[in-house]
Backbone bond lengths (Angstrom), bond angles and torsions (degrees), N, CA, C in turn:
res aa  C-N    CA-C-N  psi(-1)  N-CA   C-N-CA  omega(-1)  CA-C   N-CA-C  phi
1 M - - - 1.452 - - 1.519 109.02 -
2 A 1.310 117.69 129.50 1.460 121.13 -178.28 1.521 110.46 -74.31
3 P 1.347 117.93 137.15 1.460 120.48 -178.88 1.518 112.11 -76.47
4 I 1.334 114.90 156.62 1.456 122.51 167.95 1.517 105.28 -103.99
5 A 1.336 118.87 111.23 1.463 121.03 -171.00 1.521 110.80 -106.64
6 H 1.334 116.39 132.37 1.455 122.53 170.36 1.521 106.72 -108.74
7 V 1.301 119.11 130.13 1.459 121.42 -172.58 1.519 110.37 -128.36
8 E 1.313 115.54 134.65 1.458 121.49 168.94 1.524 106.72 -124.72
9 E 1.304 118.60 135.96 1.460 120.19 -167.89 1.521 111.70 -135.87
10 W 1.324 114.35 140.94 1.455 121.79 166.71 1.522 107.80 -114.19
11 T 1.286 117.92 138.71 1.463 120.78 172.21 1.510 107.79 -126.90
12 D 1.356 114.98 132.64 1.462 121.07 -176.52 1.520 111.16 50.14
13 H 1.313 115.36 45.87 1.458 121.58 -176.50 1.520 108.67 -124.34
14 C 1.319 118.02 133.29 1.458 121.84 178.39 1.525 108.91 -81.79
15 A 1.311 115.14 80.61 1.457 120.80 -177.24 1.525 110.33 -73.66
16 S 1.318 115.72 154.48 1.451 121.41 173.41 1.522 108.51 -111.69
17 V 1.339 115.88 163.11 1.455 119.66 178.20 1.523 109.95 -62.42
18 A 1.330 117.82 -37.22 1.469 120.67 178.59 1.526 110.87 -61.32
19 E 1.330 118.14 -40.44 1.465 120.97 177.54 1.527 110.93 -63.58
20 I 1.324 116.36 -40.07 1.458 120.35 179.75 1.524 110.53 -63.47
21 E 1.331 116.83 -46.15 1.459 120.17 179.52 1.523 111.06 -62.58
22 R 1.332 116.62 -39.79 1.457 120.35 178.89 1.530 111.05 -64.89
23 A 1.326 116.87 -39.57 1.463 120.47 178.64 1.523 111.03 -64.59
24 L 1.329 117.54 -38.20 1.463 120.31 178.45 1.524 111.16 -62.16
25 V 1.330 116.66 -42.98 1.463 120.46 178.98 1.522 110.24 -63.98
26 E 1.332 116.93 -45.00 1.461 120.09 -178.62 1.519 111.68 -62.58
27 L 1.318 117.27 -39.61 1.457 119.85 -179.51 1.521 112.01 -67.28
28 R 1.303 117.53 -34.11 1.465 120.41 179.76 1.527 111.74 -66.78
29 Y 1.325 117.10 -26.16 1.460 120.45 179.28 1.525 112.10 -97.04
30 H 1.314 117.83 4.06 1.458 122.94 -173.17 1.533 111.37 -60.89
31 D 1.346 116.06 123.69 1.469 123.07 173.45 1.525 113.77 59.20
32 H 1.339 117.26 27.67 1.458 117.89 179.03 1.526 112.45 -123.49
33 G 1.319 117.51 19.02 1.454 120.45 175.82 1.508 113.54 56.97
34 G 1.323 116.95 36.89 1.459 120.86 179.05 1.503 114.40 89.01
35 E 1.315 117.79 -3.95 1.465 121.96 178.12 1.519 108.90 -97.34
36 P 1.346 119.63 116.20 1.469 119.99 -173.29 1.513 112.61 -75.34
37 D 1.339 115.34 151.83 1.452 119.77 166.79 1.525 109.19 -64.37
38 L 1.324 116.03 154.62 1.456 120.41 179.62 1.515 110.72 -77.33
39 R 1.321 116.81 134.14 1.457 121.28 173.41 1.519 106.96 -121.86
40 T 1.313 115.56 99.37 1.462 120.56 -178.49 1.520 107.87 -106.44
41 S 1.316 116.54 71.45 1.458 120.65 -174.68 1.519 110.95 -77.34
42 V 1.335 115.17 142.92 1.458 120.34 177.06 1.521 111.57 -113.01
43 L 1.334 118.08 -6.98 1.456 121.11 -179.74 1.522 109.95 -168.47
44 T 1.339 115.00 165.49 1.460 121.81 165.42 1.522 107.41 -104.42
45 H 1.312 115.23 128.02 1.466 121.78 -177.45 1.520 107.71 -113.13
46 I 1.334 116.46 111.01 1.465 122.24 176.62 1.516 108.05 -100.85
47 A 1.314 117.01 138.41 1.466 120.35 175.24 1.519 109.03 -131.61
48 W 1.333 115.89 124.88 1.466 121.93 174.09 1.517 106.95 -93.78
49 V 1.348 116.12 116.26 1.463 120.13 -167.15 1.531 110.65 -129.39
50 P 1.340 118.60 92.56 1.462 120.52 173.01 1.527 110.90 -59.43
51 P 1.343 117.56 159.50 1.478 120.63 -173.47 1.519 114.55 -51.41
52 V 1.332 118.28 -39.92 1.461 120.12 -176.03 1.531 112.41 -64.25
53 W 1.333 117.62 -19.11 1.462 121.27 -175.75 1.519 112.97 -105.04
54 Q 1.319 119.75 3.80 1.459 120.33 -171.35 1.526 113.00 -64.80
55 D 1.318 117.73 -44.86 1.465 119.69 -179.51 1.527 111.01 -63.03
56 A 1.325 116.52 -44.01 1.466 120.07 -179.40 1.524 110.93 -64.41
57 A 1.345 116.67 -39.64 1.462 119.74 -179.62 1.523 111.12 -66.18
58 S 1.320 117.49 -40.43 1.461 121.03 179.59 1.526 110.81 -64.69
59 E 1.330 116.48 -40.44 1.462 120.64 179.09 1.527 111.09 -65.46
60 T 1.335 116.41 -42.04 1.460 120.02 179.19 1.519 111.18 -64.45
61 L 1.335 116.47 -43.29 1.459 120.15 179.83 1.520 111.02 -61.98
62 A 1.329 117.28 -42.46 1.460 120.51 179.54 1.523 111.28 -61.38
63 G 1.329 117.21 -33.57 1.450 120.82 -178.58 1.512 114.57 -75.98
64 L 1.348 117.68 -14.05 1.459 119.66 179.56 1.522 111.53 -69.95
65 G 1.354 116.61 -27.71 1.452 120.41 177.05 1.510 112.46 55.00
66 E 1.334 115.45 -140.69 1.461 120.53 -175.63 1.522 112.66 -91.60
67 R 1.347 118.30 11.39 1.460 120.38 -174.54 1.521 112.92 -69.13
68 H 1.329 117.41 -30.02 1.464 120.27 -177.24 1.527 109.32 -133.52
69 P 1.327 117.89 81.17 1.468 119.02 175.99 1.527 109.45 -56.40
70 S 1.316 116.53 124.80 1.461 118.92 -170.73 1.521 110.00 -158.69
71 R 1.309 114.09 170.81 1.465 120.62 162.54 1.520 106.55 -102.49
72 T 1.311 116.73 116.64 1.455 122.15 -179.66 1.521 109.44 -103.44
73 L 1.327 115.92 126.60 1.465 122.71 177.09 1.524 107.58 -111.42
74 L 1.328 116.10 107.16 1.462 121.31 178.23 1.518 108.97 -93.02
75 L 1.313 117.05 115.64 1.461 122.49 -177.79 1.515 108.83 -100.75
76 F 1.333 116.53 111.85 1.453 123.07 -179.23 1.529 109.43 -106.99
77 P 1.348 118.66 100.43 1.466 119.85 177.57 1.526 110.56 -70.08
78 Q 1.329 115.87 131.03 1.462 121.55 179.47 1.533 108.76 -132.21
79 P 1.337 116.84 75.77 1.469 120.65 -173.38 1.523 113.68 -66.07
80 D 1.307 118.97 -21.81 1.465 121.31 -175.53 1.522 112.96 -110.41
81 D 1.328 116.63 25.52 1.463 119.29 -173.08 1.521 111.56 -131.97
82 G 1.335 116.78 61.03 1.460 121.11 173.90 1.506 112.82 77.45
83 S 1.340 116.03 -147.26 1.456 121.62 -176.59 1.521 109.44 -141.46
84 G 1.327 115.15 168.28 1.449 120.17 177.16 1.511 113.53 90.63
85 L 1.319 115.32 -167.14 1.456 123.37 -174.15 1.517 109.68 -127.39
86 A 1.329 117.03 125.34 1.462 122.03 171.87 1.518 107.98 -113.77
87 A 1.330 116.55 147.05 1.454 119.64 -174.80 1.516 111.43 -142.38
88 R 1.312 115.13 149.94 1.459 122.24 168.03 1.515 106.95 -128.93
89 V 1.314 116.15 129.73 1.456 122.31 -175.89 1.521 108.52 -117.88
90 S 1.325 116.67 132.22 1.463 119.20 179.85 1.513 110.50 -145.15
91 L 1.320 114.58 157.94 1.453 122.10 168.97 1.514 108.00 -110.37
92 E 1.325 116.16 134.51 1.456 120.52 171.21 1.516 106.10 -108.34
93 C 1.328 115.44 108.48 1.455 121.49 -168.69 1.523 111.43 -112.64
94 Y 1.320 115.06 148.16 1.457 121.79 -177.70 1.529 108.89 -130.09
95 E 1.306 115.78 139.11 1.451 120.70 -177.74 1.528 110.97 -67.06
96 L 1.323 114.85 143.80 1.453 121.79 174.34 1.521 108.28 -109.48
97 P 1.316 118.76 122.93 1.468 120.93 -177.38 1.526 111.69 -54.88
98 G 1.329 115.54 128.50 1.455 121.25 176.53 1.508 115.38 83.03
99 L 1.339 117.78 -0.86 1.459 121.04 -179.73 1.515 110.29 -123.33
100 E 1.347 115.60 148.81 1.456 119.82 177.22 1.531 111.39 -80.22
101 R 1.322 116.00 -25.24 1.456 119.33 -179.71 1.524 110.73 -83.00
102 H 1.329 115.79 168.12 1.454 121.86 -176.24 1.522 110.20 -122.20
103 L 1.337 115.81 153.11 1.459 121.95 170.35 1.523 107.74 -85.29
104 C 1.333 117.01 125.27 1.464 119.99 -170.46 1.524 112.14 -126.04
105 S 1.317 114.79 142.27 1.457 123.03 166.88 1.520 108.84 -108.76
106 E 1.305 115.87 144.73 1.459 121.21 -178.93 1.526 109.66 -98.95
107 V 1.311 116.27 137.51 1.460 122.01 177.75 1.527 107.90 -126.69
108 V 1.328 115.49 123.95 1.459 121.28 178.01 1.525 108.01 -120.75
109 E 1.330 115.99 114.08 1.461 121.54 176.27 1.524 107.96 -94.94
110 L 1.322 116.07 123.52 1.469 122.12 -176.27 1.518 109.51 -120.20
111 R 1.312 115.88 119.40 1.468 121.32 178.71 1.525 107.45 -101.00
112 L 1.358 114.26 110.33 1.460 122.14 -171.95 1.517 109.90 -94.62
113 R 1.333 115.88 123.18 1.448 121.32 -176.96 1.523 109.88 -131.53
114 G 1.319 115.47 154.47 1.460 120.32 175.45 1.511 112.10 57.15
115 E 1.342 116.37 -135.50 1.460 120.46 -176.93 1.528 112.22 -66.66
116 R 1.311 117.15 -22.77 1.460 120.35 176.11 1.527 111.48 -63.13
117 L 1.304 117.02 -28.50 1.456 122.27 -178.66 1.526 111.56 -63.72
118 G 1.319 116.89 -31.01 1.457 120.25 -176.86 1.505 114.50 -90.75
119 A 1.330 118.31 -3.21 1.464 120.89 -176.91 1.522 111.39 -134.40
120 P 1.348 118.09 57.13 1.466 118.91 -177.17 1.525 113.49 -64.70
121 A 1.335 117.44 -29.54 1.460 119.28 -177.55 1.524 111.48 -62.29
122 S 1.330 117.56 -34.48 1.462 120.31 -179.05 1.523 111.75 -64.99
123 I 1.328 116.68 -24.31 1.462 121.58 177.68 1.520 110.82 -89.73
124 V 1.319 116.22 -39.14 1.459 121.20 -173.84 1.522 111.75 -72.80
125 V 1.331 118.32 -43.24 1.465 121.46 -171.77 1.532 112.29 -54.03
126 P 1.347 120.62 -47.42 1.459 118.72 -179.34 1.530 113.79 -66.50
127 L 1.334 117.41 -16.63 1.460 121.02 -177.09 1.527 113.18 -98.27
128 L 1.344 117.87 -2.38 1.461 120.33 177.68 1.524 109.98 -70.59
129 L 1.332 116.66 141.37 1.457 121.11 175.16 1.521 109.16 -78.37
130 P 1.317 117.98 128.42 1.468 119.76 -174.48 1.522 112.06 -67.48
131 D 1.338 114.68 143.89 1.469 123.01 172.08 1.524 113.76 63.37
132 L 1.336 116.67 23.91 1.454 120.88 176.03 1.526 108.76 -125.74
133 P 1.347 117.73 150.27 1.464 120.01 -179.20 1.521 111.79 -64.43
134 V 1.338 114.67 152.65 1.463 122.35 -179.59 1.522 108.21 -117.41
135 F 1.326 116.37 121.08 1.457 122.72 175.88 1.522 108.64 -106.98
136 L 1.322 116.22 134.16 1.461 122.20 178.76 1.523 108.81 -115.56
137 R 1.339 116.75 112.23 1.473 121.56 175.26 1.517 108.03 -96.29
138 W 1.330 116.60 118.79 1.465 121.86 -178.81 1.516 108.73 -107.54
139 R 1.343 116.11 111.95 1.453 119.93 178.92 1.523 110.28 -81.63
140 G 1.337 115.91 136.46 1.452 120.86 -176.83 1.519 110.96 77.05
141 R 1.337 115.30 -171.96 1.465 120.52 -178.80 1.519 110.44 -80.67
142 P 1.331 118.77 126.97 1.464 119.57 174.90 1.526 110.87 -68.87
143 D 1.310 116.36 147.90 1.456 121.52 165.17 1.522 105.73 -85.90
144 F 1.319 116.84 93.15 1.456 121.91 -167.35 1.525 113.52 -59.78
145 D 1.325 117.47 -25.96 1.462 120.44 -177.64 1.527 113.01 -97.95
146 S 1.318 118.12 1.05 1.463 119.84 -176.41 1.522 110.86 -75.45
147 D 1.319 115.16 150.90 1.460 120.48 178.59 1.526 110.57 -64.47
148 V 1.329 117.55 -36.32 1.463 121.12 179.72 1.533 110.32 -61.27
149 F 1.321 116.83 -47.08 1.463 120.41 179.37 1.519 110.83 -62.65
150 R 1.336 116.78 -44.07 1.462 119.80 -179.09 1.521 111.34 -62.50
151 Q 1.333 117.37 -40.74 1.463 120.81 178.36 1.531 111.41 -58.17
152 L 1.320 115.89 -45.79 1.463 119.46 -172.21 1.523 113.00 -76.66
153 I 1.341 118.47 -35.66 1.468 117.20 179.08 1.529 110.76 -71.87
154 E 1.327 117.62 -22.80 1.459 119.23 175.08 1.526 111.83 -66.46
155 L 1.330 116.87 -23.24 1.457 121.32 179.33 1.518 112.34 -89.69
156 A 1.331 117.20 -17.89 1.467 121.38 -168.90 1.514 112.42 -93.51
157 D 1.321 115.59 143.90 1.461 121.69 168.32 1.525 110.58 -85.73
158 R 1.341 116.22 -26.10 1.458 119.90 -179.31 1.518 109.18 -148.20
159 L 1.333 116.17 132.92 1.455 123.78 174.03 1.518 108.38 -100.43
160 V 1.331 116.93 129.14 1.465 121.70 178.03 1.525 108.20 -114.52
161 V 1.328 116.43 119.79 1.460 122.38 176.86 1.519 108.51 -121.60
162 D 1.298 115.35 172.59 1.465 121.89 169.69 1.513 105.75 -135.61
163 S 1.332 116.64 99.54 1.465 119.63 -173.61 1.514 112.86 -68.20
164 S 1.342 117.75 -10.20 1.464 118.72 172.89 1.529 111.13 -70.91
165 E 1.328 118.09 -12.28 1.460 122.35 176.06 1.527 112.30 -84.30
166 W 1.330 117.84 -3.89 1.459 122.41 -177.62 1.526 109.55 -95.07
167 S 1.321 115.79 145.82 1.463 119.34 -177.73 1.523 112.46 -71.94
168 D 1.342 117.75 -31.05 1.467 121.03 -178.74 1.526 108.71 -141.03
169 P 1.341 117.13 74.97 1.470 119.05 -174.73 1.515 114.15 -60.17
170 V 1.328 118.51 -36.78 1.471 119.76 -178.75 1.517 110.75 -60.10
171 A 1.329 117.09 -40.13 1.464 120.49 178.63 1.523 112.10 -69.18
172 D 1.338 117.05 -25.89 1.464 120.76 -174.74 1.526 113.40 -94.36
173 Y 1.326 118.92 -15.09 1.466 119.08 -178.66 1.533 112.88 -60.70
174 P 1.322 120.70 -37.68 1.473 118.02 175.48 1.524 113.04 -60.23
175 E 1.352 117.22 -35.51 1.465 120.27 176.33 1.527 110.19 -64.96
176 L 1.325 116.65 -41.77 1.460 120.09 178.86 1.522 110.93 -64.11
177 A 1.326 116.58 -39.65 1.463 120.18 -177.79 1.525 112.18 -61.06
178 R 1.329 117.11 -26.56 1.463 120.20 -177.94 1.526 112.89 -65.09
179 I 1.330 117.95 -22.91 1.466 119.10 -174.92 1.531 112.86 -100.62
180 F 1.327 117.87 5.23 1.463 119.77 -176.73 1.529 112.62 -61.47
181 E 1.327 117.67 -29.33 1.463 119.96 179.41 1.527 111.80 -83.10
182 E 1.334 117.54 -5.93 1.463 120.98 -178.39 1.516 113.14 -101.20
183 V 1.323 117.44 -33.30 1.453 121.11 -175.69 1.530 108.21 -154.56
184 A 1.331 117.17 143.27 1.461 120.39 173.33 1.524 108.65 -66.24
185 V 1.325 116.78 143.10 1.458 121.73 -174.65 1.522 110.37 -125.57
186 S 1.334 115.29 133.58 1.463 122.40 169.78 1.519 108.24 -115.15
187 D 1.312 116.14 145.63 1.459 122.28 177.67 1.532 107.67 -129.24
188 I 1.324 116.00 115.91 1.463 120.01 -178.49 1.528 110.76 -63.11
189 A 1.326 117.83 -30.63 1.468 120.17 175.15 1.528 110.45 -61.00
190 W 1.317 117.53 -39.70 1.465 121.86 176.55 1.531 110.41 -63.71
191 R 1.316 116.83 -41.04 1.464 120.75 178.39 1.527 110.54 -60.02
192 R 1.333 117.36 -38.67 1.464 120.63 -179.80 1.528 112.34 -64.71
193 T 1.320 117.25 -25.07 1.465 119.71 -176.99 1.520 113.13 -82.87
194 L 1.320 118.82 -2.07 1.465 120.15 -174.21 1.526 112.56 -57.26
195 P 1.351 121.44 -46.86 1.476 119.04 177.34 1.523 112.66 -61.89
196 W 1.333 117.06 -35.67 1.464 121.79 178.73 1.526 109.90 -64.53
197 R 1.313 116.62 -45.94 1.458 120.12 -179.38 1.526 111.56 -66.03
198 R 1.323 116.14 -37.02 1.463 119.14 177.06 1.523 111.03 -62.73
199 A 1.337 116.55 -41.44 1.464 120.25 179.73 1.524 111.06 -64.52
200 L 1.330 116.97 -41.61 1.462 120.16 178.66 1.527 111.35 -66.52
201 A 1.338 116.14 -39.05 1.467 119.14 179.29 1.533 110.72 -66.18
202 A 1.341 116.01 -36.16 1.464 119.46 179.51 1.519 111.97 -67.50
203 A 1.341 116.74 -27.08 1.465 121.03 -178.82 1.522 112.75 -87.27
204 W 1.323 117.50 -6.97 1.465 121.28 -178.10 1.542 110.59 -56.00
205 P 1.360 118.96 137.28 1.469 127.66 11.95 1.526 114.99 -90.77
206 E 1.323 117.92 6.16 1.462 119.46 176.74 1.523 109.09 -76.58
207 L 1.323 116.35 127.65 1.459 121.29 178.75 1.525 109.60 -128.19
208 P 1.332 117.63 146.07 1.463 119.72 -179.40 1.524 111.25 -71.67
209 E 1.310 115.95 153.11 1.462 120.24 175.10 1.525 111.42 -81.89
210 R 1.337 116.66 -16.49 1.466 120.57 -177.54 1.519 109.14 -139.51
211 L 1.327 115.49 138.83 1.457 122.72 171.93 1.521 108.14 -108.58
212 A 1.316 117.55 133.25 1.463 121.23 -178.50 1.518 109.08 -128.69
213 G 1.338 115.52 123.38 1.454 120.45 179.75 1.514 110.54 176.55
214 P 1.330 118.08 -174.97 1.472 121.54 178.39 1.527 111.61 -62.46
215 P 1.338 117.72 157.48 1.473 120.65 -171.24 1.523 115.09 -55.54
216 A 1.323 118.34 -53.32 1.460 119.45 -174.67 1.519 111.36 -66.38
217 E 1.313 116.58 -48.87 1.463 120.41 -176.95 1.530 111.58 -63.65
218 T 1.339 116.74 -41.66 1.466 120.25 178.90 1.524 110.81 -64.44
219 A 1.332 116.45 -42.20 1.467 120.12 178.70 1.527 111.05 -62.40
220 L 1.322 116.92 -42.45 1.463 119.28 -178.26 1.524 111.90 -66.99
221 V 1.325 117.52 -39.22 1.464 119.34 176.83 1.523 110.14 -66.25
222 A 1.343 116.97 -39.16 1.462 120.04 175.97 1.522 110.70 -62.03
223 G 1.343 116.48 -43.56 1.458 119.87 177.44 1.513 112.33 -63.72
224 W 1.324 117.06 -36.56 1.457 121.53 176.72 1.529 110.60 -62.66
225 L 1.336 117.96 -46.65 1.460 120.76 178.57 1.531 111.53 -65.25
226 R 1.332 115.84 -38.27 1.469 119.92 178.92 1.529 110.59 -62.90
227 S 1.336 115.75 -45.34 1.462 119.71 -175.57 1.522 112.64 -75.78
228 R 1.339 117.28 -28.01 1.465 120.56 -177.70 1.522 112.34 -84.88
229 V 1.357 117.01 -49.42 1.467 120.02 -170.73 1.519 113.19 -129.45
230 G 1.329 118.03 4.77 1.457 120.78 178.93 1.515 114.11 73.45
231 A 1.342 117.64 16.33 1.469 120.47 -179.28 1.515 110.56 -79.00
232 E 1.330 117.08 149.34 1.462 122.87 -179.90 1.531 110.41 -133.22
233 P 1.342 118.23 67.76 1.468 118.90 177.36 1.526 110.56 -69.62
234 E 1.326 115.90 152.89 1.454 120.12 175.16 1.527 109.92 -70.24
235 A 1.322 115.36 153.48 1.464 120.99 179.87 1.516 110.18 -110.76
236 E 1.317 115.59 132.82 1.457 122.30 174.62 1.524 107.64 -123.48
237 L 1.321 117.43 122.62 1.460 120.88 -174.48 1.524 110.70 -88.65
238 T 1.339 115.04 126.91 1.454 122.43 177.10 1.526 108.06 -136.25
239 D 1.322 116.60 173.30 1.461 120.21 178.93 1.526 112.80 -85.47
240 E 1.305 116.92 -17.98 1.465 120.52 -172.53 1.512 111.39 -100.64
241 L 1.322 115.96 134.95 1.459 121.87 178.80 1.527 109.83 -92.65
242 P 1.332 118.37 123.08 1.472 119.79 179.18 1.532 111.14 -63.47
243 Y 1.313 115.90 146.65 1.464 122.40 175.79 1.528 112.58 55.42
244 A 1.321 117.07 29.41 1.460 120.41 -175.83 1.522 110.95 -71.49
245 E 1.319 115.68 143.68 1.451 122.43 170.36 1.522 108.12 -97.54
246 D 1.303 116.80 138.16 1.460 121.11 -178.37 1.526 108.96 -83.71
247 R 1.344 114.69 82.04 1.461 119.94 -177.21 1.520 109.33 -119.55
248 P 1.333 118.08 135.03 1.464 120.52 -179.53 1.523 111.08 -70.18
249 P 1.347 117.05 158.78 1.472 120.69 -179.69 1.523 113.89 -55.52
250 S 1.323 117.42 -34.93 1.467 119.23 -179.17 1.526 111.45 -64.93
251 D 1.337 117.73 -35.05 1.464 120.24 177.61 1.523 111.07 -67.80
252 L 1.330 116.48 -40.19 1.460 120.13 179.51 1.527 110.83 -65.77
253 L 1.347 117.31 -41.29 1.460 119.76 177.05 1.522 110.31 -66.25
254 S 1.322 117.00 -38.84 1.460 120.46 178.88 1.523 111.04 -57.49
255 D 1.328 117.06 -40.70 1.466 120.32 177.46 1.520 111.25 -59.21
256 E 1.328 116.84 -41.12 1.465 119.95 -178.25 1.532 111.15 -70.39
257 L 1.330 117.71 -31.04 1.461 120.69 178.73 1.525 111.75 -73.84
258 D 1.331 116.69 -9.83 1.463 121.06 174.24 1.528 111.87 -94.59
259 S 1.334 117.76 -1.73 1.471 121.77 -177.00 1.523 109.24 -103.59
260 F 1.315 116.89 135.22 1.455 120.09 -176.41 1.525 113.31 -122.67
261 G 1.323 118.72 -33.50 1.452 119.73 -178.32 1.523 112.51 -88.01
262 R 1.319 116.04 175.11 1.458 121.82 176.17 1.527 109.64 -75.23
263 D 1.313 116.00 147.57 1.468 122.77 177.92 1.527 106.98 -103.04
264 Q 1.327 116.53 96.50 1.456 121.27 -173.99 1.527 111.46 -65.20
265 V 1.318 117.80 -36.39 1.468 120.56 -178.68 1.525 109.75 -66.99
266 Y 1.330 116.94 -43.27 1.466 119.91 176.41 1.529 110.71 -61.95
267 E 1.321 116.62 -45.36 1.464 119.64 -178.68 1.523 111.23 -59.72
268 E 1.311 117.45 -41.24 1.471 119.90 -179.73 1.526 111.31 -67.44
269 A 1.338 116.40 -34.37 1.467 119.11 176.15 1.514 110.67 -63.64
270 V 1.323 117.39 -40.92 1.463 121.64 -179.65 1.516 110.45 -71.66
271 V 1.323 117.05 -42.54 1.471 121.27 -178.75 1.530 110.36 -62.34
272 S 1.314 117.92 -25.24 1.464 119.73 -179.89 1.527 112.05 -63.74
273 F 1.336 117.89 -13.97 1.460 121.69 177.89 1.533 112.07 -90.04
274 V 1.325 117.26 -7.28 1.465 119.49 180.00 1.519 110.46 -68.95
275 D 1.310 116.96 -46.52 1.463 122.15 177.00 1.526 108.48 -130.30
276 P 1.311 118.99 69.47 1.469 120.61 -176.60 1.530 110.47 -66.05
277 P 1.337 117.66 153.58 1.458 121.01 -179.33 1.528 111.03 -66.53
């Protein structure tokens, strides 16, 4: 269903959190004679989106549609673009059969510049929806030791990454494993391997001598076999993922936004890279 979007925008404007909150309230009452659109949020969705990932993040967000009513905070770091905070606030609204009002999700795009870039938590905390889970989607490889990363995972109930976006996922999995006791972690690359893992489980006890696929997905399946049965098949890197399902990025992210607990099997697959044989 296509959204009905109301947008209010600042460009090159030093917005404050109070202005952002006021804009959200005004948009909810837009063109409804004082009757607000419905906001039935189930979570706060934060996304850290470096410039190279902005188009992909916008496309993924648009594809989520009405499946996860939420307040989405898109954090766009802009280290070379002046100072202060610029924001665009919008509602993505969907018609409700038989009602004049709409079900709406809130989207706040925040362009962090100068000193604001180093203190995202001070901006995010006042905008979190109370008593609802917080999901943090980190595009690209996190700088695991950076103050910015530490600030944001302290706010999150779940961190969502896609290790296929990393240049050397095998080298980075030990870094990821260090935070498992701090925040639940989802990996979209792991989600993509589900048909592959099902096929291997169905063939048990026969296992292949070689795994062939993209770097992150192949490594995770190898780690899964290592942690489950002690198998060590050779890895061959290719562009094609075996047993792949043709699912868009928004569907894969939607699956992760439905997950709340820790994934022990995934964690053990990743931990197997900390001290590999």
